[in-house]
C-alpha positions as CSV (number, residue, x, y, z in Angstrom):
1,M,-87.9,105.7,9.6
2,N,-88.0,108.7,7.4
3,L,-86.0,111.8,8.0
4,V,-87.9,115.0,7.1
5,I,-85.8,118.1,6.8
6,Q,-87.2,121.6,6.1
7,G,-86.1,125.1,6.5
8,P,-87.1,128.7,5.5
9,S,-84.1,128.8,3.1
10,L,-83.3,125.1,2.6
11,T,-82.1,124.3,-0.9
12,E,-82.0,120.9,-2.7
13,S,-78.2,121.0,-2.7
14,Q,-78.1,121.5,1.1
15,A,-80.7,118.7,1.5
16,R,-78.7,116.3,-0.6
17,K,-75.7,116.6,1.8
18,L,-77.8,114.7,4.3
19,G,-78.8,111.8,1.9
20,A,-80.9,110.8,-1.1
21,V,-83.9,113.1,-0.9
22,E,-87.5,113.2,-2.1
23,R,-89.1,116.6,-2.6
24,I,-92.1,117.4,-0.4
25,T,-92.3,121.2,-1.0
26,D,-89.8,123.8,-2.2
27,R,-88.3,124.0,1.3
28,A,-89.0,120.4,2.6
29,W,-87.4,117.1,1.7
30,R,-87.7,113.4,2.8
31,I,-84.9,110.9,3.2
32,R,-86.3,107.3,3.4
33,G,-84.7,104.7,5.6
34,A,-82.7,107.1,7.7
35,T,-81.5,106.2,11.1
36,S,-79.7,109.4,12.2
37,V,-79.2,113.0,11.3
38,D,-76.3,115.4,11.4
39,S,-77.8,117.8,14.0
40,A,-74.8,120.1,13.9
41,Y,-75.1,120.6,10.2
42,C,-78.9,121.2,10.5
43,E,-78.3,123.8,13.3
44,R,-75.7,125.7,11.3
45,N,-78.1,125.9,8.3
46,R,-81.3,126.6,10.1
47,I,-82.8,123.2,9.1
48,D,-85.6,121.6,11.1
49,H,-85.3,117.8,11.2
50,A,-87.5,114.9,12.4
51,L,-87.2,111.2,12.2
52,V,-90.7,109.9,11.7
53,P,-92.2,106.4,11.1
54,D,-92.6,105.4,7.5
55,G,-96.2,105.5,6.2
56,R,-97.7,107.9,8.6
57,R,-100.3,109.9,6.7
58,F,-101.8,113.3,7.7
59,A,-105.2,112.1,6.4
60,D,-105.2,109.4,9.0
61,L,-105.0,111.8,11.9
62,K,-108.1,112.5,14.0
63,L,-106.9,115.2,16.4
64,V,-104.4,118.0,16.3
65,A,-104.0,120.0,19.6
66,M,-102.0,123.2,19.9
67,D,-101.2,125.8,22.5
68,M,-102.2,129.4,21.7
69,D,-99.6,131.9,23.0
70,S,-96.3,131.7,21.1
71,T,-97.6,128.7,19.1
72,L,-100.8,129.5,17.2
73,I,-100.1,133.2,17.7
74,T,-96.7,135.0,17.8
75,M,-96.9,136.5,21.2
76,E,-97.8,136.0,24.9
77,T,-101.2,137.8,25.3
78,I,-100.7,138.5,29.0
79,D,-97.3,140.2,28.3
80,E,-99.1,142.5,25.8
81,L,-101.9,143.3,28.3
82,G,-99.1,144.1,30.8
83,D,-97.6,146.5,28.3
84,L,-100.9,148.5,28.3
85,V,-100.5,149.1,32.0
86,G,-96.8,149.6,32.0
87,K,-96.0,146.3,33.6
88,K,-94.7,144.2,30.7
89,P,-91.2,143.6,32.0
90,E,-92.5,142.3,35.4
91,I,-95.1,140.1,33.7
92,A,-92.8,138.9,30.9
93,A,-90.2,137.8,33.5
94,I,-92.8,135.7,35.3
95,T,-94.0,134.3,32.0
96,A,-90.4,133.3,31.0
97,R,-89.9,131.5,34.3
98,A,-93.1,129.6,33.9
99,M,-92.3,128.6,30.4
100,R,-89.0,127.2,31.5
101,G,-90.7,125.2,34.2
102,E,-89.0,127.2,37.0
103,I,-92.3,128.2,38.7
104,D,-95.6,126.5,39.2
105,Y,-97.9,127.6,36.4
106,P,-101.1,128.4,38.4
107,E,-99.1,130.5,40.8
108,S,-97.3,132.3,38.0
109,L,-100.7,133.1,36.4
110,R,-102.1,134.4,39.6
111,Q,-99.1,136.7,40.1
112,R,-99.3,138.0,36.5
113,V,-103.1,138.6,36.5
114,A,-102.8,140.4,39.8
115,L,-100.6,142.9,38.1
116,L,-103.4,143.7,35.6
117,K,-105.8,144.7,38.4
118,G,-107.7,147.9,37.4
119,M,-107.1,147.7,33.7
120,D,-110.0,148.8,31.5
121,E,-111.5,145.8,29.8
122,K,-111.2,147.7,26.5
123,G,-107.5,146.8,26.6
124,L,-108.5,143.2,25.8
125,L,-110.0,144.2,22.5
126,E,-107.0,146.6,21.8
127,V,-104.6,143.6,22.1
128,Y,-106.8,141.3,19.9
129,E,-107.4,143.8,17.1
130,N,-104.0,145.6,17.0
131,R,-101.4,143.3,18.4
132,L,-102.4,139.7,17.9
133,R,-100.8,138.0,14.9
134,L,-101.1,134.5,13.7
135,T,-97.9,132.5,13.5
136,A,-96.7,131.9,9.9
137,G,-98.3,128.8,8.5
138,A,-101.1,128.6,11.0
139,E,-103.9,129.0,8.5
140,T,-102.2,126.4,6.2
141,L,-102.1,123.9,9.0
142,L,-105.7,124.5,9.9
143,A,-106.8,124.3,6.3
144,A,-105.0,120.9,6.0
145,C,-106.9,119.8,9.1
146,K,-110.3,120.8,7.7
147,R,-109.5,119.2,4.3
148,H,-108.8,115.9,5.9
149,G,-111.5,116.0,8.6
150,V,-109.0,116.3,11.5
151,K,-110.5,117.9,14.6
152,T,-108.6,120.7,16.2
153,L,-108.1,121.6,19.9
154,L,-106.8,125.0,21.0
155,V,-105.5,124.8,24.6
156,S,-104.4,127.8,26.5
157,G,-103.3,128.9,29.9
158,G,-104.3,132.3,28.5
159,F,-107.7,133.8,28.3
160,T,-111.1,132.9,26.9
161,F,-111.5,136.4,25.4
162,F,-108.8,135.6,22.8
163,V,-109.3,131.9,22.5
164,E,-113.0,132.1,21.7
165,R,-112.5,134.8,19.1
166,L,-109.8,132.7,17.4
167,K,-112.1,129.6,17.6
168,E,-114.8,131.5,15.6
169,R,-112.4,133.2,13.2
170,L,-110.4,130.0,12.3
171,G,-113.1,127.3,12.7
172,I,-111.3,125.5,15.5
173,D,-113.4,122.7,17.0
174,Y,-112.6,122.6,20.7
175,T,-111.0,125.0,23.2
176,I,-110.0,125.3,26.9
177,S,-108.7,128.4,28.5
178,N,-108.9,130.7,31.6
179,T,-111.5,133.4,32.2
180,L,-110.5,136.8,33.6
181,E,-112.8,138.3,36.2
182,I,-114.2,141.7,35.2
183,A,-116.2,144.0,37.4
184,N,-117.5,147.5,36.5
185,G,-115.6,147.4,33.2
186,R,-112.2,146.7,34.8
187,L,-110.1,143.6,35.5
188,T,-110.2,142.6,39.1
189,G,-106.8,140.9,39.0
190,R,-108.3,137.5,39.5
191,V,-109.2,134.4,37.3
192,L,-112.6,132.8,37.5
193,G,-112.8,129.1,38.4
194,D,-110.1,126.5,38.2
195,I,-106.9,127.6,36.4
196,V,-106.1,125.8,33.1
197,D,-102.7,124.4,33.8
198,A,-100.7,121.4,32.5
199,E,-103.0,118.9,34.0
200,A,-106.1,120.6,32.6
201,K,-104.6,120.7,29.1
202,A,-103.7,117.0,29.3
203,A,-107.1,116.1,30.6
204,K,-109.0,117.9,27.8
205,F,-106.7,116.3,25.2
206,L,-107.3,112.8,26.7
207,Q,-111.1,113.4,26.8
208,L,-111.1,114.1,23.1
209,A,-108.6,111.3,22.3
210,K,-110.2,108.6,24.4
211,S,-111.7,106.7,21.5
212,L,-108.7,107.3,19.2
213,Q,-105.5,105.4,18.6
214,K,-102.5,107.3,19.9
215,E,-100.9,107.5,16.5
216,Q,-104.0,109.4,15.3
217,T,-103.1,112.4,17.5
218,V,-100.6,115.3,17.5
219,A,-99.9,117.9,20.1
220,I,-97.9,121.1,19.5
221,G,-96.6,123.4,22.2
222,D,-93.7,125.6,23.3
223,G,-93.8,125.7,27.1
224,A,-93.3,123.5,30.1
225,N,-97.1,123.5,30.8
226,D,-97.7,121.8,27.4
227,L,-95.5,118.8,28.2
228,R,-98.1,116.6,29.9
229,M,-100.5,117.0,27.0
230,M,-97.7,116.4,24.5
231,A,-96.7,113.2,26.3
232,E,-100.2,111.8,25.5
233,A,-99.9,112.4,21.8
234,G,-98.7,110.0,19.1
235,L,-96.5,112.8,17.8
236,S,-95.4,115.7,20.0
237,I,-93.9,118.8,18.4
238,A,-91.9,121.4,20.2
239,F,-92.7,124.6,18.3
240,H,-90.0,127.4,18.7
241,A,-89.9,126.0,22.1
242,K,-87.9,126.2,25.3
243,P,-85.0,123.6,25.7
244,V,-87.0,121.6,28.3
245,V,-89.8,121.1,25.8
246,R,-87.5,120.3,22.9
247,A,-85.7,117.7,25.0
248,Q,-89.0,115.8,25.7
249,A,-90.9,116.2,22.4
250,S,-90.9,113.7,19.5
251,C,-89.4,116.4,17.3
252,A,-88.9,120.2,17.1
253,I,-89.8,122.9,14.7
254,S,-87.5,125.8,15.5
255,W,-87.1,127.6,12.2
256,C,-90.2,126.9,10.1
257,G,-93.8,127.9,10.6
258,L,-96.8,125.8,11.5
259,D,-97.2,124.8,7.8
260,A,-94.2,122.5,8.4
261,V,-96.4,120.2,10.5
262,P,-98.2,118.5,7.6
263,N,-94.8,117.9,5.9
264,L,-93.9,115.4,8.7
265,F,-96.5,113.1,7.2
266,E,-97.1,111.4,3.9
């Protein structure tokens, strides 16, 4: 196994305290033949660490899937929509419970969307244009995927309004998301069709991965409703994630941006 260590302020001297290192980037290092890691040292120094099989190459991947809210982008879009109607605390509280796995995701989404009833649909564009920000390193990761011919899947329990705009803007190959019902220019407080939940995310991932070997796939997420999809991937990455997700993922990225993902490979 290789130990990959990386951090926003990681220095070579810090890295060498964990073993004999090979430089990957200015802030990422590889230790070959590792069997364990000093997790406490890494935590104290804001170092992300991952034990990964030797010889895994990013160029050999065929599919990288990622969640949207708090993964590809820095925020929860439904929380920001709630802010426009003065209900962000109520919505954010439900969001947090769902992310921790304390409440069924479809029911949590119905509750949150109901709180948006009557909102002018212009609020969707307001959030997209003025509040939505890509996570640090997102464009670097997507550029690496394009360079190596790796297909990308954006999965979201959020909304098509945002997902499809990001798909076009970033050149993402596949998406799955929920559609808000709008009537007379206002949100009705309902979602159209079946809700995209953990099962739907996993099903979409498996549909695209059915002709691939498992080690050719990666899934990145931060919440409990990403876990079923992540379990189907050759490498699952908990990105700035809740404890329940970190506990079940292959590895975690808690300090770095999405540009840390390619560093896990050779």
